[in-house]
N, C-alpha and C positions, 0 to 999 in steps of 0.2 A: 556317533559319539564314541563308540568303542575305538575307532581308528584314531581319533583325535587324542584320546587318553593314552593310547599306546605310544604315540609319537612323543607325547610330553614325557612319559616314563623313559623312553629311549634317550632323549635329550638329557635328562637329569643323570642317568647312569654314565653317559659319555663325558659329560662335564665333570663328574666326580673323578673319573679315571684320569682325565687330562690334568686336573688340579693335583691329584696324587703324584702323577708322573713329574709335574713341575717340582713338586717338593722333593722328589727323589733325584733331581738334577738331570732329567732326561729332556730338558727343553731345547729347542733349536738355537735359542739365544744363550750364548756363553759369555757372561760378564768378564770372564778372565782370559777371553781370546786375545791373542797377540798376533798380528799380521806377520807373515814370514819375511816381508821386505819393508824397508823404511820407505816413507813417502818421499817422492822426489822434490828437489828445491831448485828453483831458477835463481840464478844470481845476476845473469846479464845476458843480453842478445846483441850480437854484433852482425852488421854495422850498427852502431849505437844510435844513429840519427835516422833509422828506418831503412826499409828496403822495398823491393817491388813484390806485389802480390803474385803468387803462382809461378815465380821466376827463380831460376838458379838455386841458391842456397843461402841460408843465414847460419850462424853458429850460436847455439844455445849453451851457456856455461852454467854449471851447477853441481849438485850432489845427488846421490841416490838414483843415478840413471842406470844403465845396463850396457854390457857389451853386445848384448843380443838385441838388435833393432826390433825384432818381432815381439819383444816383450813391452814395447814402448808405443805410446800414441801421443801426438802433439796436436793440440787444438788451437786454431787461430780464429777466435770469434765465431765458432760454429763451422768452420771449414778446416778440414783435416790436412795437416802437413805431411810430407813424405820423408821419413827418416832415411837418409842416405848412408850415414855411418854413425856409430855410436860407441861411447866409452862410458865409464862410471861417472865422468865429470864433464863430458862434452858431446853434443849432438850436432851433426850437420844435417839440416832439414830444409827441404823445399817448403816455403811458406804456403799457407792457404791461399785461396783464390779471391777472397773478399777484401778489397782495399778499405782503409779506414785510418783516422788520425789517432785512435785509441783502441787498438784491437786487443782484446784480452787473450793472453797466451797461457795455456796450462799443459803440463806434462803429466801423463799418467803411466804407471808401471804395473804390470801384472803381479799380483800378490801383495801390492801395497794397499793400505786401508784407504788413503786419501789421494786426491789429485794434489799437484803442487799448488801453492797460492798463485794466483794469476799475476802476470806482469804485463802491463799494457805496452803496446809496440805500434809503431807507424808502419802501415803497408801502403805504398803508393800504387796508383793505377798505372799499369805498364803500357796500356794501349787504349786509346779512346778517341772520341771526336776532337779534332783540332779546334782550338778556341776560335769563336766567331763562325763556326760551321754547325750544321745539323744534319739530320738524315734526309732533308730535302735537297741538299747540295750534291749533285752527281758529277764528279769529275770525269772528263772524257779524254784527258791528256796527262801524261806523267807530270811529275812535280819538279820545280826548281827553286833554289833558295839563293838570294843574293848576300852580299857581304854584311848587311844589316839584319839578317835572319828574316827577311820578308819572303813569304812563299808566293809562288806564281804557278798558276795552272789555268785551264779553261773549265768553267763549271756551268752545268745546265741546271737551272733552278726554275721549276715550273714552266719549263719550255723556253725560257729566256736564256740564251747562251752568251757568256761574257768571258773575256780574259779577267782574271781575278787576282788581286794581290791581297794577302792576308798578313798583317803586321804581327809581331810577336805577342802583342797584348790582345789579339783577336779583332782588331779594327780591319773591316773588309772594304776594299776599293775596287770599283768596277771600271774597266776601260770602256769608252763609248762606241768603239767600232761594233757595228751590227753583225749579226750572222746572216748568211746568204738566205734570201727569201723571207727575211724578217718582215712581218706585216707592219704597216704604219699605225699609229694610235688612232687616226681617223679612218674608219672603215670605208669611207667614200673616196679616199685617196689610195689608189691601187698601184701607183707608180713605184717602181723599185727604188731603193736608196741608190745614190751614186756609187759607182764601183769602188772608188778609192776610200769609201767609208764603210765597206763591208769586208768581213774575213774572206780569205780564199777558201778556207775549209773550216768545218766546225770542230774538227779534232786533229791532233797531230801525234806523231810517234814519239817526239821528244822535245823538251824545252831545256836549254842550258843558258845560264847567265854569263854573257861574255864581256869583253872590255867595255868600260863605260857604263856598265849596268844594262847593256842592250840585250834583248832576248834573241837567242839563236834557236830556230825552230825547224823541225823536219817533218815531212809528210811521207807515209810509207808507199805511196804510188808514184812518187816524183823523185827524180834524182837531185833536186835542188835543195839548197839550204836557204831559209828565209831569215830575215831579221825584223824585229819590231821594237819600237820604244814604248814601254807601257805608259798609258795615260794620254797618248797623242790622238786617240780616236781614229787612227788610220789603218789602212790595209797593210799586211806584211809586204816587205820589199824583198826582192831576190838578192841575196848576198853572193852566192856562187853556186855553180852547177858542175856536177861530175861529168867528166868526158865519157864515162861508162854509161851509155844510155839505158842499159837494162837494170841499173842499180835501184833497188826500192829501199830507201833508207829507213832503218829501224832504230838506230841509236847513235849517239855521239858523245864524246868527252874531251874537254881541254886538258892538256898536260901542262907542266910547268916550264916548257921550253918554247912556247909560242906556236904550238901546233893544235889543230883540231882533228881528232881521229874519228872516222865515220865507218859504220858497218851497215850491212843490210842483206837483202836476198838477191839472187839472180845476178851476182857479181863475181863471186869466187875471188875476192880481193879485200884487203883491208886498206882503207883510203885515208890519206893524211893531207890536210889542208894547212898551208902556212898562213896564220892569221894576218900577218902584215901585208902580204901581197895576194892572198887567195890562190896561190898556185897549188896544184894537186900532185901528189906522188901516190903510187899504188904498189901494194905488196901482195903477191899472189897467195891465196889461202882458200882452199876449197871448203865451201859450207854456206848454209843459209843462216847468217848470223843475225841474232836478235838483240844482243846486248854487248856493251864494251865498258871497261872500267880501267881506271889509271891509279896505280899505287906509287905515290910520290917518293917515299924513302928509298925504294929500290929502283926507281925509274922503270917500272914494269907496266905492261899492258895486258889486260885480260879480256878475251872475247868468248862469248857463249852463244849457243844455238844448235841447230841441227848440223852436226859434224859427224862425218863417217856414219851417216844414217842413224844417228842417235843423238841424244841431248848431252853435250859435253862442254867443258870450259878448258880453254888453252891459254898458256902464259907465254909472253914474249918479253924480252928485255930490249929496251930502246938504247941504242948506243950513242956515243958522243955526237954522232952526225944526225941523230934524229931518225935512224933507220932501224928496222927490226929484221931478225933472221928467221929461221925455220920455226921456233917455238916448240913447246912440249905440251903433252896432255897434263892438265892440272887436276881436273875432277871429272869423273864419269858420272854425271848427275843421273842419267836414266837407269844406271845400275841399281840405284837405291830409292829413287823417288819417281812418282808420276807427275804429269804436267810438263810445262815447258819452262825454259829459262827466259824470263821476261825482262828483268832488269837485274843489275849487279852493282854492288858498292862495297868498298873495302873499309874496315875500321883501321884505326891508327896503328894497331898491333899486328896488322896483316890478315885478320880474319875477314873471310868473304861472306857477304850476305847475298843471297839469291832470292829474288822475288819470283814466285812461280805462277802468278795469275795469268790468265789468258782471256781474250774476249770470245773465244771459241767455246760455246756452252757444252759441247760434247766432250771436252777434255776436262777432267776434274782433277785438280791438284790436291794431293794428300795434305800438304802443308803450305801455308801462306808464304813463309820465308824459311829458307834453309841456311844453316850456319856451317861454313867450312873453315876448320882450323888450318894454320900453316902446315901442321904435321900430317894432314890428310884425313884426320878424324872429322866427323861431321854430325849433325843433329838437327832435328826441327827446332827452329828458333822460337823461344817463348811458347813452348809446346802447349797447345790448348788455350792460350790467351790472346791469339790474334784472330782477326777476320780472314776469311779466304779471299782468293782472287786478287791478291796484291800485284799491281802492274806497274808501280813506280815507287821508288825510294830514294831519299837523299838526306844529307846531314844538315842540321843547323850547326852553328859554331860552338854550341853548348852541348849538354848531354842528351838532346832530343834529336830523333830522326823524324822525318815526315814521310808517311806512307799513303798512297792513294789506292783504293780498291774499287773493283767494278762488280757487275753482276748483282746478285741479291744483296751484297754487302757494300754497294756503292757509297763511298764516302771519303772525306779527307781526315786523316788521323795523325795524332802524335804517337811516337813510340819512345817511351822513357828508357834510355840506355843506362841510366844511373851513373855510370862512369865508363865512358867508352875508351878512355886512355889507359886503362889498366886491366891487364890480363889477370887471371887467377880465379878464385872461387866465386867472386862477386861479379859475374858477367864479364863485360869488357874492362 
């Protein structure tokens, strides 16, 4: 009882002292306190119709900001933005990584009493599963797109392997041709399907859409180029074969001059087929080439792969006769990145995208896609927002690209380019 009474007495004394101190103006709360900085105000965010989550930059205009980016934070619906440059009235910010149709954006400033009032903003998903597909769809062949933005690849879904066409609205159509060794629905019927109704292989190194919407297909262990009409349920036919018997075809691309350019391993040549008559021309170039791309505005050809015992990209100009000269080193990929050059594609402003995925599980790519600017600068594309192991990429006619990934991230994906026709702060 003595201890309890002592505790009560101590509490009364401390309470009295605290009350007296408050009366004397020594409280931690100061009703006359004025924050040293005004609270920031957001007046607009550009682009006004929204942008991509976690990608490039948006411009936030307002008042009460700072020239010191370290004094500022920008919150996009619970995900922090990255302030790249700052002034009192304008911020250049990489958006947060959470997409949404009404993302609340607030700016805070060190020394200001309040956050800014929130401004709602649209952040689009920059990369996700392609409409009509899900995580059960495993692509085993690079992607192609026709003139109507239909996507073509070969997909393994639950052990059933089919040529697959995906319309822009997500409608999926399967070709009826069977895969080699496919069992019949009747377990008592063990006879194989007729040869002309089965695929030659279950995966290919490339698909391109050629004249008449016909698929041109290459297989990495054979020097032949095959063709197939989607939906006919028939085996691929031989279109042409290279006279270089050691060529293992990796990639091909059509140019605007009636030629089909082909590269691969064990050839040390760049091959050119004339589409009209299937004739072949060969241009010496030492390297195990994995990718080839065409840039129409300058009539240029780009090849990538193991060149000079490292991963490089070289550029060639196609002359008026459809020939190429010695070429020049364009980008020394291995100097900056791990992984292999798997596929390449060029944007309309000359920027090169390199897909770095590989089926070799012992090689790990740091970045799924690398972006190389015409002036030689480079960066991981959509850093942190893409899946790894991209092994195919192509354009639709609109703002979207299509990417296929393998390994743990096996899937067919869209990549929102926002505006791939325009260079500058907003992506392409």
